[in-house]
N, C-alpha and C positions, 0 to 999 in steps of 0.2 A: 132503634136508632143506632147507626154504625159509628163507633168512635174513631176519630182521626188522630188521637194522641200517639199511638204506636208509630204511625207513619211519620209524624212530626219529629218524634225522637230519633227515628232512623236517619232522617235528613240532617238533623242537628249533629248527630254523632259523626256522619260522613264529613260535614263541614269542619268539625273539630279536628278530625284526623288529617284533613287536608291542610289545615293551618299548622299543625304540629310537624308536618313533614319538613325536614331540613332543606334549605335552599342549596342549590349547587353553586359552589364558588367559581369565580373566574379563574382560568388556569394560571394566570400571572400572579394570583394572590396565594397560591399554594407553595409552601417551601419545599421544593424538590430540586436539589442541586443538579441532577441530571437534566431535568426539563429546563431549568434556568440557563444551564451552560449551553444547551442546544439552541436556545434563542439567540445566542451570540455566534456559535460556531456550527450551527446545524445546516447551513447552506451547502448544497452538494459540492461546490468547488472550493470552499474555504480550506478544508484540510488537504485537498489535492494540491493546491497551490503552495500552501505552507510546506508540505512534504517535499516539493520540488526545490523550494528555497532553502531548506535545511542544509543542503549540500553547498550552498553559496549563492551569491547574487546572480541574477539572470535578467536578460532583456526581454522585451515584449515578444519578439519573434521566437526566441528560444523557448519561452514558456508555452507558446502556441504549438511548437513542434513536439514538445514533451508531453503535452496534455490533450491536444486536439480541440481545445476550446475555440469557439468562433471569436473573431476580433471584438464584436460588440459585447458579448458576454464577458470576455476576459477583461476588457476595459472597465466594465461595470464592477466586476469582482475585485479588481485591484484597487479601484477607488474606495470600495467598501472596506477592504482590508486596511487601507491607509487611514480611513476615517476612524476605524476602531483600534488603531495603533498596533496592528499586528505586523504591518509592512511599512517600510519607508522607501522613498524614491530618491535616487541620486542622478545627477547629470541632466543634459538637455533633453528636450521633449522627444526628439527622434532617436536619441541614443541613451535614453534613461535606463538605469539598472535598478532592479527592485531587490531589496534585501529585508531580512527579518529583523524585527526589533526584539528586545528581551522578552516582551510579551508574546511575540510570535513563536520564539524558541521554546517557550514554556509549554507549547502544545506537543512537543516531540514525543513524550511518553504515550499520549493518547493515540497519535498516528502510528507509533510502533505497535501498540496493542491491537489496533484495528487490522493492520497488515498481517500480524502473526495469526490472529484469529481466522482471517480469511484463508490464508495459505495452508492452514492445518485442518480445514474442514474436509470431510470425505468428498471426492470429486463429484460423486453423484448428487450431493446436496448443493453443490455450487451451480448446477444447471448450466454449465458452459461446455463448449468444445475446446479443450486445451490446445488442439492443433492450430486454432486461429492465432495463437500468440507466437507461433513460429514465424509468422509474417511480420512481426513487430520488430522494432529496433533492438538489437541485442543489448544496447546500452541500457535500455529500460529494465531488462532482466538482470543484468550485472549489478545495476545500482539498487536492485531490490534484494540482492543476496544477504545483506545484513539482517533483513527481516525473515529470511528463510533458514537461518542458522539453527541447526538442531539443538535441542536442549541437552542431548547426551553427548554433544561434542566435548572431547576431553578438556577439562579445565586447565590442564598443563600442556595441551597441544600447541605447537607453534609450526605453522606451515605457510608457505608462500606459493600460490599458483600464478602462472602467467598464461593469459588467454590471448592467442593470436588468431584473429578472425579475418577472413577474406570475403570479397563480395559486398553486396549492398549492406550498408550499416556496419561494415567491418572496422577493425582497429585493434589496438593492443591495450590490455588492462592487467593490472596486478591485483590479485585478491589475497589479502593477508589475513590469516586467522591466528589470533592470540587468545587461547583459552575460549571464553564465551563471547569474544568480541571479533567483529569482522570489518575490515576496511577495504573499499574498492577504489583503486587509484588509476587514472588514465596513464598509460605509458608502460614501458618495459619494467620487468621485475628483476632487479639485480640479485643474483644468487637464488633464483627461483628453485624450489624443490621439485615442482612438477610443471611441465609446460604442455598446453593443449594447442594444436593448430588445426583449424577446420573452417569450412564455409560457415558464414554467419547464420544462415537459416538452419543448417544442420545442428550447429551448436545450441541454438535456441531450443530445438526439439530435444536434444540430449539433456540440457539443463532443466527442462520442465518435466522430463521423464516420458515424453512422447516417443522419442527415438531411443534405441538401445545403445548405450555407450560401447559395450563390448563388441557388438556387431559392427558398429561404425569403425572401430579400430581394426577389426579383422578384415573389413572390406577396403581398408585404406582410405576411407573418407575422413577419418580423424586421426591425427598423429598425437600420441602421448609419449612424452619423454620425461625421464627423471625417476623419482621414487614411486613406491607402491600406493601412495595416498590417492584416493579418488574423490572427486567433488561430491558425489552422492553419499559419501560417508559423513559429510559435514552439513549438507543442505537438504531441506525438505524439497520434494517435487510434487507438482500438482497431480501427476499420474505416472504410474510405473508399470510397464508390461509385466505380466506374471512370470515370464521366462527371462526377464531382464537380469543383468548382473552389473556389478561395479567394474569400472575400468579406470 
């Protein structure tokens, strides 16, 4: 007669092991500050909109121009940000201005860290064509310069650049560097140390490292006046030609 006891024991031991296996907790019940924070600010557009509003209040259309977000999505995200007390709205419906609350401004270190991380990645890892950004508004690149400031920029350095751009998206900006801090201010720079004058698209290429600054000056496409300081001494670039040089 064949005994069935071993088989019974085997089945029993498997059931016991199954019961002892720990259950998987729900994500929201795990104490993980990163995961819990992303539940609040993890939406794709949250930090993008906060980043735009860090420089000051803006209207609906200006936010669209600066981000490219569709009207429906922008309306939804602004409502969400207001309900979570990151943003507050002022003014009439058609002329409303959106501005950050103190809670919204508390996200600035996170935004700065993300921007710095991205801009300092090797270009091949970013999987992008940097040339595409030469078609964008130079304003967006200029306003990103504080995130591009090099770590090795002299702590005691003090220099003022004036950027005069012609063509589509052109204008005048002052770029002020004081030690490890950079401010970008629309308008002329009184007492500028260095002045650049160029077509907006060309300057975007130079600022990102796609076009060579020295060659642009040599060809007369960009005019540099003032001291010897060059912008690429102070700012990271997405890409830089091997034979490029400061100017």
